[in-house]
N, C-alpha and C positions, 0 to 999 in steps of 0.2 A: 504494500500500500504506500502511496506517495503522499507526503504532507507538504503543503505550501504555505508560507507565511512571509511577511516582510519584517525585518529586524530593524527597529528604530532605537535611538539612544535611551528611550524610556521603556523599551520592551517590545515584544513581538505583537504584531497586529495582523488581522486577516486582510488579504489583498483588497477586499471591497471597502475597508475602512480607510484606505490611503487618501482618496480624494484627489483634487487637482495637484499635480506634482511637476516641478521643474527639476530635471534629472542631472544637471551639472552646474552647481553653484559653489561659491566660497563665502562662508559666513564669518569665519575667523581664520586668521593666519598670524602667528606670532612673529616677532622680529627675528631674522636669521639671515642665512645666505641668500635665500630667495628675495628677501626684501632689499638686501644690498644690491642685487642685480636689477631688480624691478621694484622701485619704491611703492608702486601701487599695490604690491602684495603685502600689505600690513593692514590687518583688521583685527585688533585685539581689545576693543572696547566693548564690554558686555552690554552696557546700556544702549550704545549705538546699534550694535548688531541685533539686539532684541527689538529695538524700535523699528528697524527695517522689517523684521518678521511681523510685527504688529500691522504695518502698512500693507504688507503682502496678504496677511490673513483677512484684513478688512475688505480687500478687493476679491477675495475668493480663494486665495492660496491656502492649501492645507498641508503640503508636504514639500520637502526639498531634499536633494542629495547633496551633501557637503563632500566635495571631491579632494579634500586635503588629507594626505596619508600620514601614517605614523612616522615620527622622527623628522618631519619636514614642516614644522610650524603648526601642526594640528593641535587644537585646543579642546580636548575631549570633555573636560569638566564644563567648560563654557557652552559647548554644544548642548549638553544635558540641561543646564540651567536655562538657556534661551528657549529650548523646547518647552520646558515646564512653564515658563512665564508667558509664552506667546500662544501656546496651543497648536503650534505647527509641528507636524511629525518631521524628524530629521533622521535621515539615513546616513550614518557616518562611514568613512572609508578607512580601511587598513591598506597595506600595499606600499607603493613607492612612486616617486615622481621622476622627472628627467634628472640625469646625473649632474647637470649644471647646478642643481640646487643642493648639492651635498659637498661637505669638506672631505679631504682625502682620507681622514681617519674615521669616517662614518661607519656605523655597523653594517650598512648594506654592502660595503666592500669586503668586510671581514667575515661575514656569515656565508656559509655554503648553502646549497639548495635545500638541504634537509632542515637546517636551522631557520632559514627564511620561511619555509613552508610551515614550520612549527609556530613561528612568530605570527604569521598571517592567520593561521587557523585559531590560535589562542585568542587573538583579538576579537574574533567572531564568536567563539564558543564560550570564552571565559570572561572577557572584558578588555577594554582598551587601556593601554598605558597612558598615563595622564601628563607626564612631563613632555616638553616639546622643545628640547634643546637639539643642537645639530650634531650630537655625538652619542657615545654609548650610554650616557646618563638618561637618554630618552626612555630607557627600558627599566626603570627602577620602581615604578608604582603602577599597580593595576586596579582599576575601579570596576563597578558592576556594569556600567554602560558599555554596550558592545557595538562593534562595527557591523554593518549589514551589507557591505560591498567591498570588493577588492580593487583598488586603483592600480593601474599599470601604465607606465609611460615610456616612450622612446623619443628619439630626436629626429625622426623622419627617414633615417637610413635603414637599410636592410639588416636586421639584427641577426640574420643567419650567417653573415660574413665574419671572417676571423680577425679583421684588423682592428687596431686601436682598442677602445673600451667596449666594442660591440659584444664581446663574450660576457661582460658584466650584465648588459641588458638581457642577453639570452638566459643567463642564470636567473635573473629576477623574474622574467616572464615564465620560465619553467616552474619556479616556485609558486607564482601566482596561479598558474594552471593547475598545479597539484593541489593547492589550498582550495581552489574552487571545486575541484572534484571531491575532495574529502569533506567539505562543509556544505556543499550544495549552494554556495553563494554565487551571485553573478560577478562578472568582471567588467570594470569600466576603464577603457583605455584612452590614452591621450595620443592623438595623431598630430605630430608637429606640422603645422600648415597643411593639415589633411593627409600627410604622407605617412607611409610605413605600414599600411594595413595588411598587406600580404604576409609579411614575415611575422607580424604580431599574431595573426590568425593561425598560421602554421604552427608556431611554438605553443600557443595556448591549446589548440585542438589536439596536438600530439600528446597532451597530458590527459586526454579522455573527456574533455568537456565539449559540448555541442556549440555551434555558432550562435544558436538562439540564447545561450547563457552569456553572451558577450555584447557589450554596448561600446561602440566606437564613437568617440567625441571629435569634434572639430573638422569633420569631413567637408564642411561647408566654408572653410576659411577662404579658399580660392575658388571662385566661380567663373572659370574660363572654359572656352570650348576645348582647350587642350587637356583639361582635367576631367571632362565629362565621361569619357569611356572608362577611365579608372574609377570614378565615383560610382558608375553603374555596375561595374564588376564587384565593388565592395557591397553594394546593395544586394546583388544576386547571391552573395555568400550566405545570407541568412542571419547576419548579425543585426542587432538594433543600431539605428543611426541616430546619434545625438547631435542635433544642430543647435549651435550656440553662438553663431556670429550675428546675432540679432541685436540691432542697435550699436554695432561696432563699425562705425562709418569709416574708419581708416582702412578697412578691408573692402567693403561694398555697402550699398544702401539696402534698406529693408525690402524694397521692391525686387531687387535681385534675389534676395533670400526667399521671398514669397514665391517668385517665379520658379526657383529651383525646387522648392517643396512641392509646388503644384505639379511640376513635371514628374517627380517621383511618384506622386499619387496617381497620375495618369498611367504610369507604367506598372502600377499594382503594388507599390510598397507602403501604402498608407498605414498598414498594421505594424510597420517596423520603425516608424518615426517617433522620436522623442525631442523635446525642445527645452532650452534653458538659456541662460545669459552668461555663464562663466564669469561671475562677478568679481570685481576688484574694488578697492576703496574709491577709485575714480568713477565707479558706476553705481554706487549705492547712495541713495539720497541722504541717509543718516550720517554718512561720512563726508557730505558736501558734494556728492556726485550728482549727475543730471538724469540718469536713466532710472534707477530704482528697481528693486526686485519685482515690483508690480508692473513693469513696462510691457511685458507680453500680454497680461490681462487688460491693461489700460489702453495700449496703443497698437501693438503688433497684431493682435487678433483681427483688428479692423483692416489692416493691410492685407492679411490673408484672405479676407472676404472679397477684396477687390480682384483676387486671382482665383475666385471660384471655390475657396476653401471655407465652407460654412461651419456652423456650430457642431454638426455631427462629426466632421473630421477633426475639428479642434478638440473635441471631447476625446477622440482616440489618441491624439498626440499627448494629451495632458492628464488623462484619467485611465482609460482602458489599456493603453499600451504600457504605461508605467506599472500598472497592476500586475502585468505579466512579466515585464523585464526585470523588476526589482525583487521578485520572489526568491527566497531560499527554498530549494527543493530537496527534501530528504526522503529516502526510501526506508520505511519503517516496517 
């Protein structure tokens, strides 16, 4: 018999309890190497982040996936507190980010596949580590709040190749795939500028998980004719497609995004589409940004309607598809 549920920082819920969900956001990121490289990657004020969730909830938002993994600025205690205060379900991430965001002494370099697998599994089944420093001390305290998804990121290159630090990515993706198989948790991947899907998929599925258990983010970063065949091949693979270049006008406008989503729906992929904003402090109203976590509900959904995507399809992207994609599946 198979059991399905969604694991939030406040406990497990039935899929139908999830409600409207944006599947790739960042609510908290502590200061660290990532913030040194990208200053907008600092969101460590509990009151501001909670206020953002209040705004989101007021517009109809009921759940978010926080995509910050262990040992990379994730603030597990704050995620739990913000969820309690706001009433918004939060699905937290274990796993790893791009290697650019780690120091040379970080535990992700030191641990082997078995140790990383144990780490990721333990955060899902026992509880998340609550420290958020950039070294080994990130693994000193474990609390009751558990992760519900495994984050996995690469830098756009083919991680099957042997050169440079690519074997480190291969080790990390192997561990993520094993942890997903052992725990039944989904995997959320980062595609750098939309690239790298083929090798990510091969490594993850080699560990025994199906493409339908994988969510690939940022495939919509570059919307050019040259990218179209590649993007359609990713869609054909059976993974979930997380689109989050909404309101990110340095890449393209919302009309291009809506047109892209409409094209995929016409080709039959509407049941595989998820949407979000991939938020930073420059994009959250509570931190002085101009977009806000409620931007999709408040603004982008109207843009979608102009391209023939009505409330029924919007419901799929934000309610019924997340209900399936975010499930932990256990054979009992």
